[in-house]
N, C-alpha and C positions, 0 to 999 in steps of 0.2 A: 504494500500499500504506499502511495506517495505521501510525502510530508503534507502537501496541500489537502489530500484526502483525510489524513489524520486530523488536521486542523478543523475541517468541516465537521467531522464526527464530534470532536470536542466542543465545537460551537453549538451543535445541535443538543448534545447532552447538557451543556451549560444552560441552554435556553429552557430545556425541559425541567431542570432543577429549579430554575428561576420561576417558571410558571407554577410549578408545584408549591414553591414557597409562597408565592403570591396567593394561590388558592387557599393554602392552609392559613396564611395570615388573614386573608379576607374572611374565611370561615370562622376563625376565632373571633375576629372583630364583630362579625354578625352575632355569634353566640354571646359575646360580652354585652353588646347593645340590647339584644333581645332578652337578656336575663332580668333586667330591672322591670318591676311591675308597680304600678300605682293606680289606685281608684280614687285618689283624693280629688274632690270636686266633680266626680262623675256619677255618684250615687244620687238618685232622686228621693230616696227614703219614702217610697210610696206604700210600703207594706207595713201593716201593724205587727209589731213584735209578738210572736207567739210565746206564751208562758206555759212551760210543761205542767200538766196537771199533777196535783198531789196524788200519789198512788193510794188506792183504796186498801184498807187493811182491816183485819178483824182480830179480836183478842180471844185466844183459846182459853179453855177452862183453867189451865195452869198459869195464865197470865201472859203467855207468849204472844207478841204481836206478829201476825202472819201476813205476808205479802205474796202476791202471785205475779210472776213475770213470764211472759211467753215471747221467745224470739220468733219473729215471723217475717215473711216477705210482704212487700206492699208496693204501692206507687204513690208519688207525691208530686204535685204541680208546684215546684219551686218557682217556675216561670209560667205565667198564665197560658193555658192551653197546651202545655208540653209536659205530660206526665213522665216522671223518671222512675225507673225501678229502684227500690230501696229495701233496706232491712230496718227493723225497729223492735222495740219491746212494747207489747200491748197496743201498738199503733204502727202507722206506716214508717215513721222515721223518728229516731231517738226513743226515749222512754220516759215514763213518769218520774217525778221526784219522790223518792222514798224518804220518810222522815221518822225518826225514833228518838227516844229519850235516854239519856245516860242512866244505866241501871236496869233498863228494860231487856228482857230476852226477846230476840227476834228470830223468825224463821222465814225463809224465802223459798217458795216453791217455783223452781226454774224449769220451764218446759221448752224444749228445743223444737220449734215448728219449722225449722229450716231443713234443707235436704243435705246438709253436711254438718260435721262435728264442729262445735264451738265451745265456749266456756264463759263464765261470768266472774270477773275478779272485782273484789270490793276494795278499790284503790284508796289507800290511806287508813283502812280499818284495822284495828287490833282484834285478832280473832284466831282460833286454832288453825294450824297449817292446813288440815284437811278440809277446812271450810273456806279457804282463801280464794279458790277459783282460778288458780294459776294453771300452767300446762299439765300438772298432775291431776287435775280434776276436770277432764274433758266431759262434755255432755253430748252424746251421740244424737244424730237426727232422730226425732221422735221420742227421745228419752227425757226423763225428769230427774233433776238433782235438787235435793232439799237441804241446804246448809242451815245451821242454826248456831247461835252464839249469844252471849250477853254483852251488851254495849258497855264498855268500860273505858271511856276516854272523854275528853272535854268536847263541848259544843264546837262543831266545825263543819266546813263545806267539803264533803268527800264526793267521790263519783264511782260509777261502776261501768265496766266495759269488758269485752272479750279478751282472752289471753291464750288462744290456741297457739301452740309452738309452731313458728314459721309462717303464721297466717294472720297475725294480730293487726297489721297495718290495714289490710283490705277489709277485715271484719268491722273495724272501727270506722273506716271511711264510708262504708255502706250505710251506717246509721246506728250501730249498736253502741249506745252510750246514754248515760243519764246521771243525774245528781242524787246523792244520798246525804241528807242533812241530819246532823245530830244536834240535839238541844240538851241543856242542863239548867238546873235551878239557878245557879250563880249568874249565868249569862242572861237568863230571862229577866233578871232584876235590873240589868243595865239599861240606860236610856239610849238604846240603839234602835234604828228602824227595824221592825220585825214582822210586819204584815206581809206575808208571802204574796208576791205578784202585785202588791200595791206600792209600798215604799221599800220593799226588800225583794230585789229582782235577781233571779238566776240568769246568768248569761253564759251559755255554752258557745264558745267561739271556735269556728272551724274555717279552714280555707278549702275551697272547692274549685273544680274545673269541669266544664261540661264538654262532651263530645257528642254533638247532636242532642238527642234526648236522654243520653246516659251520662253517668259520671265517668270522667277520664281519670283513671288511676295510674297513668303512666308516669315514669320518671324522666324528666327532660335531661338531655346530655349535660354532663358536668355537675349534676345535682347530687352530690355524694351524701347529702343529709337525708335524702328521701323525696317523697312527693311534696311539691310546692304548688298550690293552686293560684289562680289568677283573680279570685274573688273571695270575699269572706261572707259568712252568714252567721247569724246568732239564733240559737234555738231552732235551727232549720229554716230561718227566714232570711231571704236575700233583701238587701237594701232596707233594713228595718227602722221604724221609728217607734217611740213609746211616749205617750203623754203621761206626765206625772203630776200629782196634785198635792205633793208634800214638799216642804221647804228643804228637807234633807232626804236623800235616797241612798239606800245601801245597794251596791252592785256586787254580786258574788261572781267574780270573773273566773271562768274555767277555760284554760287553753286545751281544748279537745282536738286540736290539729295533730297530725301524726309526725310532722317534722318542723313546722314553722314556729319560730319564736316571735313574740310580740313585744313591742315597746309602747305600752298604752299611755295615752294622755288625752287631753281635750283640745279641740281646734283653737280655742281661745287661750290656751295655756293656763287655765285656772288651776289653782291648787285643789287637792282633795285630801281626804284623811284615810290612811291605811289603818285598818283596825284588825285584820286577820290574815293569816297565811294558810298553808296547806292543812295544818293540824289544829287550827283554832286561833283564838284572839292573841294579840300581842300583849305585853305587860302594860305598855302605854301606847296611845295612838301616835302616828307619825305623819306630819304634813309633807306633801310632795306634789309634783306635777307630772311624774312619769313612774311607771311600774313595769318591770320586765317579767314576762312569764314564758318559760319554755314549755314544750308539750308535757301535759300532765299536771303542771303547777296551778295553784289557785291563789287568789287574793281577794279579800273583802275590803272594799273602799266605800267611803261615805262622801257623796258630792252634794254641795249646797246649790240649790236652784233659786232663781229669782222670778217673780211672776211674769209670764208671757214670753220668757226668753227661750232660745234654742241653742243647743250646743251639741257638738259631734264628738263621740268617742272615737279616737283615731289610733291606728297602729302606726307609729313612727318608725323610721329607719333607725338602725343602731341597736338592735336587740341581741346581736350575736358577737360582733367584734371580730378580731383576728386581722390577718393581712388583707390586702385589697382583693385578692383572688378568692379567699374564703368568704369575705363579706358579700361579694357579688353573687357567688353561686350557692350561698346558703340562705338567700332571701334577706340579708341584712340591709340591703339598699332599698327594699320595697317599702311601700306605705299604703295604708288602707283606711278609708272611711268606713267605720264598723257599725255604728248605731247613732241615730239622732234622738236626743232627749228633748221633748217639748214640754215646757212648763205651762200649766193652766194659768189663766189670768188671775185667779185667786188661789193661794196655796195655804194649806193647813200648816200652822207653825209646828216646828220640831225642836225638841230640846237639843242643846249643844252636845257634842260627843264627849263622854266622860274622860277625864284626864288620867284615870287609872282603870285598867280593864281586868287585871288579875295576874297571878303568878303562872309562869310557864311550867308545865308538867313534863319537862324534858331535862335530862341530866346535864350537868355543867362540865363534865369531862375531867373532874379533879382527881378521881381515884379509879381509873379504869382497870378492870381485871385483865384486859388484854388490849394490845394495839395491833391493828392490821393495816396493810398497805395494798392498794389496788391501783393498777395502771390501765388506762383506757387507750387502746391503740389498734388501728387496723381492724376494727370490727371484733376485737377480742378484749377480754379482761384478764390481766396477768398472763398474756400470751396464749390464752386458751379460749376456744369457742365452746359454746354451751354443749353439755353432755347430760342428757336426762338421768343417767345412771351414776353420775359423779357428784359427790358432795364436796363443795369447795371450802366450806368453813363449818365448824361445829362450835356453837356458842352455848354457854351454860346459863340455864334459867336463873333469873334474879340478879344477873351481873351486868355491869356497864362496860362498854367497849368504846374505843376511839378508832375510827376508820379514817385513814388518809387516802384520798383519791386523787390521782394525778392524771391529767389529760395530756397526752403526748402528740396528738395530731390535729384532728378536725373538731368542729363543734360537737359536744356530747353533753348529756345530762345524766344524772345518776339517781335511780329510784330504788328504795329498799322497802320490801313488803313487810307488813305487820307493825312496824315501829314508826314513831315520829322522832326525829332527831334534832339536835341543836347544832347549827353551824358555828363552830368555834373560830375558824379562820378561813379566809380566802387569800392565798399567797401571803400568808403570815400576818394579814391585817384583820382587825375586828370587823365583823359583819355589819352591814347597814341595810336599811330599807326592808324588803321582804325577807332578807336573810336573817333578820333579828327574831323571826317568829318560829314556831314549831313547823318542821318541814318533813316531808317524805320524799320529795324530789328536789334536786338542786342542779342548776345549770353550771357547768364548769367550762369556761372558755378554753380554747386551744392554748396549751402551754401553762395553764393554771393548775393549782393544787388546792383542794378543799379538805378541811379537817372537820369530822363530824362525830358528835357524841350521842350514843344511843343506849337504851336499856332494854333487855330482853326479858319480858315478864312471863313468856310461855302462854299456854301450857306446853310442857315438853312433848316432843313426838320424834323419836330418833328415826322413824321410817318415812316421814313426810317432810319435804323441804319447803322453805320459802324461797323467793327469788330476789336477786338484786340485778339491775340491768340498766342499760341506756334506754330512756323512754322516747328517743327518736325511734319510732316503731319499725322503720326499715332496718336500722341497726340491730334492734332486738331480734327481728326475724332472721337476720343473717347469723345470729348466734352470739351477740354481745350481751351475754347473760350468764350469771352463775347462781349457785344454790347454797343455802345454809340450813342446817337443822338446829333446833333448840333441844337440849338434853338436860337431864338432872345432873347435879355435881357428881363427877366420877363416871358418868355414863358415856358410852361411845355411840356415834351415829351408826345406824343399821344400814344394810344394803338397800339402796333406793330402787324400787322397780321403775321400769319405763312407763310411758304414758298409758300403755295397755289399750284396752278396747273401749274405754269410756264408761261413764256411769249409766246405769239404768235407773236405779233408785239409791238414795243415800240419806240415811236418817241418823 
């Protein structure tokens, strides 16, 4: 081959490489620009906010409060004239709000009316491991599971959702979720808004995306956190508004999205009062104008309204942090108009929020029986993916422990079943805002370390584990989860069976 021929080949190859580079660069630029989502200023707030009904219950002869939940298929018109296939509890989408009193015994008859196995986990609830509703308590299609326990924790905003191993994300996205509110005598005496659906509003916030008349559950390219929708809805209502008739309104915010974190505030930057977190009330209220919630977290805030005004609850950018790449592709640059509050022309007066709310019932981490370390990286915890038959930690009933959780790569949060914990430190600093309250789920930014204090009250069950996991549900489904059992002093964990064939009946 002549020298000129070689040159021509090199020139052609160089051109092809240049074209490929331009295409790749242009493709990445398109992905980058397409990744940012905003509905700010685009919502018409034409739809009245739905309020989940309070679940009906009955009191059995032994004093147990009994609820019935049925997982079922349905359809719902989120958009007029366009029915969407859904799942729900006792209704087409989402479920009723269960409510019980501290000290009460409860029993929930869960029937699976779907055509596949699912489960129901009582997120934030302290209860026996075999009643927890995790992946070891599957409920087969057509079967019934009846967990029962005694409520023994402070008044709080909890929730319930499926927890089938490897399928949790889609089961929650399809609509299987609801709130579980706990009350107690001490909280009832506080001057806080407490009329459900009037001045005490449950707000189940989810992001969604539609593909024609169906939900789009797909993961866009580069979205390593999981599914990120292009709209939000509250209690299954798109573009919602709510007319309020009281001077102060309590909003029970639940981030029921599967991967998206929110940086909530109001469009006029008004202050509000944080009164509660995942596991109940703070010791003292905290004034702020932003609150961050990752998937699974809750916050109770009280906002003051003035006659005739309107304000919009907004999800601002800045919920996740990290480098520019992580922020862009984890939804951190996104912003949403979530809910419009409309104040009536005349408002009932409300007492000011009390300056003291009560003592936290979570340990201070001063004398832990044991310290443990957990590393979150590459969809694994401590370098291991979930194994249904492997117990990762054995804890002794009645003892306190301090868990140090380090996030080494992308956005993650950390949820521990059965317990509420105290956040002692984030990167060596004292917690602020929502991190000051009792927690069962905590967001840990990439590169950060959280130190958590918790107490394990039991009952002991060496054969049945609880879970700890990332509550970005795509990560959970990939195996970012571990197991622990609670045992008596000196007792060892027993061999844990796999998921098995699921429950037919469980009493």
